[in-house]
N, C-alpha and C positions, 0 to 999 in steps of 0.2 A: 580593194580589186588586185585580180589575179592577173600576172602579167602576160600569161598563157592566153587568158580571155581577151584581154586588150588587144594582143597582137593579132588576133582573128579578125578584129574590128579594124585594125590599122592596115592589115594585108586587104582585106576587102576595099578599104577606101582607096588605097593605093593603085589598085587594079581596075575600080569603078570607071573612071574617066566621065564621071556625071557630077551634077551640081549636088546630088543629096543622095545618102545612102539609107535604104530602108529595110528593116526586118519586119516580116509579116507572117501571116498564118493563113490557113484555109479559111474561107467563110467568115471572114473578118469585115464587118461593115465600115469600121474606122480605117482599117486599111484601104479599103477601095476608096473612101472619101479623101484620103490623104493623098492618094495617086491621083485623083481628079484635080483636087487643089493644086498640086504643084504643075501637072499639067496645064491648067488654066492660066498659069502664071508664066508659062512657057520655060520651066526648069526640067532638066533630065534628073532620071533617077536611077539606080540601080537596086533591085530588088532581091533578097534573100527570103525564100519562105521556111520557116522552120519546119514545115511538114516534109521537106525535101532534102534536109541535112541533118543527120544525126548528131545530137549534142551541141547544135549551135544554139539553141534556146538557152542552155544551161550556161554557155561562155557569155552571151551576150548580157544575160541577168547577172552574173557574176561580175562583169565589167561596168554594167550601169546601175545596176541596182532597179532597173525599171522591168516589172513584172508582166506587164500588158503588152500588146501590139497595137498599133506598129511601135517601132522604136527607130527614130529618126537621128539622122546626123547631117549637117551643113558641111559641105565640102567646098565651097565656093572659094574661100580665101587660101586655099593651099593648107588649111588647117583642118583637123578632124574634130568639129564642135558638136557635142550632144545637145539635141534639142529637148526630146522627150517624144511624147505621143501625138496623135491628131491634135487635140485641144493646143497643147504647147506650140505646135508648129503653126497652127490657124493664127495664133497669137502673135508668134514671132514675124510672120510675113505680111502682117497689117501695114 
């Protein structure tokens, strides 16, 4: 894992002020489903869209190994915990 890549995620998490951090892309059905899931459970979420931040996808993939979107982190306990994508998040929040 690249320290530079991980520091991008840690910086986003530290400045988010939300329950969850999510990396998304345009026209992503699973991203929209994840946003609906979090909202239905009354969780707040900060979203970063790969299509609007050059190099962000490469940094997040390097840090997590997760190639697809969404990429979701739980920030609720003051920790930055990588969950995975939509399916993992849905199972995690059951």
